[in-house]
N, C-alpha and C positions, 0 to 999 in steps of 0.2 A: 338128188333129184329122185330119191330114196328107190332106183336102178341097181340091183343085183347081177352077178354072174358065179355060174359054178365054179368056185376057185376048181376041183379037180377033173374040170374041164382047162385050165391055164400051167400043167405037163408042159415044161420047154419041151421047144421041139428042135431038130434041127433047123435052124434058121436058111430061110426058105431062099430068103432077097438078101444081097447086100447091106446095112446101114450102119450110123454111128449115131449113138446118145454123147452129147456134152453142152455141157460140164457135169458127171453125173459120180458125184452129188451137188448139186445145186443149192442157193443163194433163193429162189424162187422162180430162175429162169431157164429152159431149154435150148436145145436146140438137135432140131432129129435134120442128118445127112443121108439121103436112096440113091445111090449107085444105078437106079431103076425105075424110070419114070415111069410115070403112072398114075391112076387115084390107091391112094390111102388109107384107114378107115383107122385114125388110133381114140384108144382108151386108155384114159385115168383111174388105173382100178387099186382101190383099199386091198389092205392086206385082206381083208372084212367078208371081200368081196363085192364094195357096195364101187357104183363104176362115176366119178366124180365130174368127171371133161370128157368132152368125143370132139378132136377136131377131125376131120379133110385137107389130105395134103394131100394136092398135086402135081405138087413145083419140088425141086429134087433135094429140092433148103427149108425149114421155115420151121421158125422161133416161135416159145410157144410161151405161157408166160401160168406157175400154179402158185405166184403166191401168201393168194386167197389161202390156201390151203393149209392145215396143220401137220410140221411137222412129221417125218417121216419116212419109211417106205412103200412104194409106191408102185404098182402093176404096171409096163403100159404097155395095153396087146398095138398089136399090130396086126393088121388081115388087111392083104391086094388079093385081086378074086376068090377066095373063100380059103386061101393060104394064109395063117392063123402062127403065130410067135410073140413071145412076153418077153422081156426084159424086168429088171427090177430100178428103179429108181429114187434118190436117197434125195429127199426138201429138207435143207439145213435151217 
């Protein structure tokens, strides 16, 4: 979509909320489990900073497909109420 993120702003922070991502590495689909209810905004970002996918998660658990993307490492940016954290995810 041509949007980019300044990667210097993605420095890992103390995880402000409890979550898990699995499987990681993934073959194309992965689940995000969140222990605290709320509205979360997720972005899948390339190592170059390009935003490839954007999701909104309202449920505690959701499954996402990234099968259409190239294999490699990505950042998964998770944001809730202005608080952000980043996890790497690998697509094999």
